N, C-alpha and C positions, 0 to 999 in steps of 0.2 A: 442305531449308530447313538455310543454315549460315547461325545469329548473332552466332557465336564460337568465337575461333582463336586458336593460339598461333602463335609465330614464334621461333625464335631458335635457328635454325645457318647466317644470312647470306653464313658463307664456305665450307657445303658446297653449298647452289645455288651460287655462284658459280662453285667447281669445277666441279660437273653442266654446267654454260654451258656451259667451255670443253672437259673429254670430247663432248662430245656437240658440239662444233663451231657453236652457238650463240652470237657474237658480240653487241659488248652493248657502251655505251654509260655512264656515268655522269651524271647531271644535275648542273650545276654543284651545286643545294644538296641535293641527295640526303641524306638522314645516314637514319642505322639506330639503333635504338632495341628491343631485346629487349623481346617481351612476351611470357606465358603463359596470361595469359584481355584477348584483345583484342575490343574489343565496336564498335561500329556506328560511324559518326562519327569513329575514330578514324584517326589521319592512319600509312599502312600501308607495305610497300615492294612494288611492282609495277614490273616488267615491261611499257613499254610499245610498243606494235606501231607504230610514227609515223613514215609515209611512208618506208617501206625499211627505216627503223635502231631497233634493240631500247633502247629506254633502258632504265639502270635509276632509277627513280625514289620520289619521294616520292605519296600522292595518297590525299583523305578518301574512306574506306568507307564508303558513301552517292552514289547516283548524283543528276550534278545536270545536268541536260540544257544543251545552249550555248542551247538557244532560249526559258529561263524566261527571264523578263523579273524577275525575284525570287528568293529564297533558298525553294526548296518543301518545303513543311512536311512534305510524303513524302519519303524520299532513299532508295529501293529498296539494299540492301544484298543481294540474289538476284533472279534472273531464273531465270525458269523459260524451260528450251527451246524447250517448246510453243508461250512466244506469243512468241519472240520477234519472227516473222517483222508479226505484227497488231500489236502493241503501239505507241503514237506516243514513249512513252519509252523504245526501243530499237533501232530498226526503223532509223532513220541511222545506227548506231553497226555494224551486222550485214554485213559481211564492208565494214569500214570501220575501224574502232577496236577491236579486238580485245587484251588481256592476259591475264598473268601472275598471279597470287595467286600467291606463296608461302608456301607455311605447315608448320609442323612437323605438325599434327593441327587436328582444327578437334571439334569439339563440340558433341552434342545431346543431349535430355533422352526421353528413355523413358518412359512410363507404361503402361506393358504391366501393370506388375503391379500400381497400386494407380494407380486413376483422382485418387486425391487426391494422389496425392506421384507427383513426376519427378522418374525416377533422371539424371543428366547418367555421360554416357558423353564417353569421349578415342578417337578414330578415325584411327590415321596408317595411314605404310603400312607392311605385313609385312617389308620387308625395312628398317627402321629409315630412308628417307631424308627427303628433304623434299615435298611434292606441290608442286606444280603442279598450282593451280583457276586451269580458265580462267574470262578475265571477258570486262569490255568496261566502254571510259571514254568521261570525254567531257569537255571544256574551257571552262567558263561563264567570262564577265567579269563578275564582280559589280559592281551602277553606280558610274562615281564613274571617272577616266583611270588618277586613284592609283591604285587597286590591283591588283594585280595577276591573274592569269588562275587560280582553279581546278580542280585537276583530281582526280575524283573516278570510280570504278569501283562494279560491281555484279561479284559473284557469280553463275555457268550455273551452276542447278542442273537436275538430274534425277531419272530415275524409282528409285529404290533399287535394288543390287543384291542378290545372297540376303544377303551377311553385314550386310546390313548392315537390309534388311530385318524383322528379326525388335526393333530398334531403330525407323524412320522409315522410311515411305514415301517418303520426298527426300534426295539426297544430290549435291551439291557436282560439277561433271563432272573429273575427277581425269586432266591427264594425259599418258603415257609418256613419258619425255626423248626420244624419235624421232619428238614427233606438235608438241612446242617453237612449235620454226620453221613449221610448217607450221598453225597455228592463230595466230602471229604479224603473216604474209602474207597479210593481215586484206584482199588483192580479191581472193585466192582461194576460188571459192563452194563447192569442194571440200571447204572445210573442217570445213562446219558437220558431218560425215560422222563427226566423232570427240568431237560434244555426246550422248554414250552413260555409260550406266553402266559404273563398272569391273567386269574381270574377278573375274569368283570368287579368292578370294583376293589381292589387290592389299594388301585391308586388317586392320588388324585395331582389335581393343576393346577397350576397360575399360575399370569404372563406376570414377567420379571419387570427390571429395565436392560434398557440395551449396553451399560452400563458394564456388564460382566460380562458384551465384548473383548474386553480387553480383560487379559488374564493376570493382568497391575495389579486388578480391581478389587480388590479382598476384602471389602468391608463388611460385617455383618447383614446392613442391608441389603446381600446380593442378593437372596431370599423374599426378597421382602417384594408381597402382589401390591401390579399398578391396575391401573382403569385400564383398559381401551385403546380412551382415548386419552390418556395420561400425556404430556409427554414426559419420556422416557431414557433422554441423555443421548448422545450419543460416543 
């Protein structure tokens, strides 16, 4: 599960694209707003693999399939690796519409210590570089020809690696830079091999304040570490 994340390092992500030889163009309407507590249905930054081009664009986080007749009540923010080929929501995008969702880190809630209190954790790359999460995307045309198409996406999750397992049994698929272009080339079915847990040591994690439980709390200190016994707010 990945239900909240932070992204505030666009320039570093773009530098990594250039260093890795991953070409991209910007959508003419693209805009960037840093976020420290990004919630589902937010407008986020994505790198779309779109008919042979890599397009830096905005998308709504929460998938709306192109075949929906109206705005669906359920808009999945996550897609389990194990069910991609079998679920109608996702199978038409597999090997067709892949994307990368860049994040600085993501949040997960653990209830290991106390079933009545879930502790939030911030998970980031141990080397402090931006993460590139594997995703799927689609483009939906709202009813009415005068309304522009809406691009949306979902983050693919897999089983937790050893570092993540004490916190949660699932984690997003974290792509290594050398695999970014392979994933974006959605027509290559071998890209499915990339949908696996991160290697041990790839991530670092620390407990953060329970203030992030409120999606309206968006200050920079969302990602600040707190001690196990420190007052973490409500």
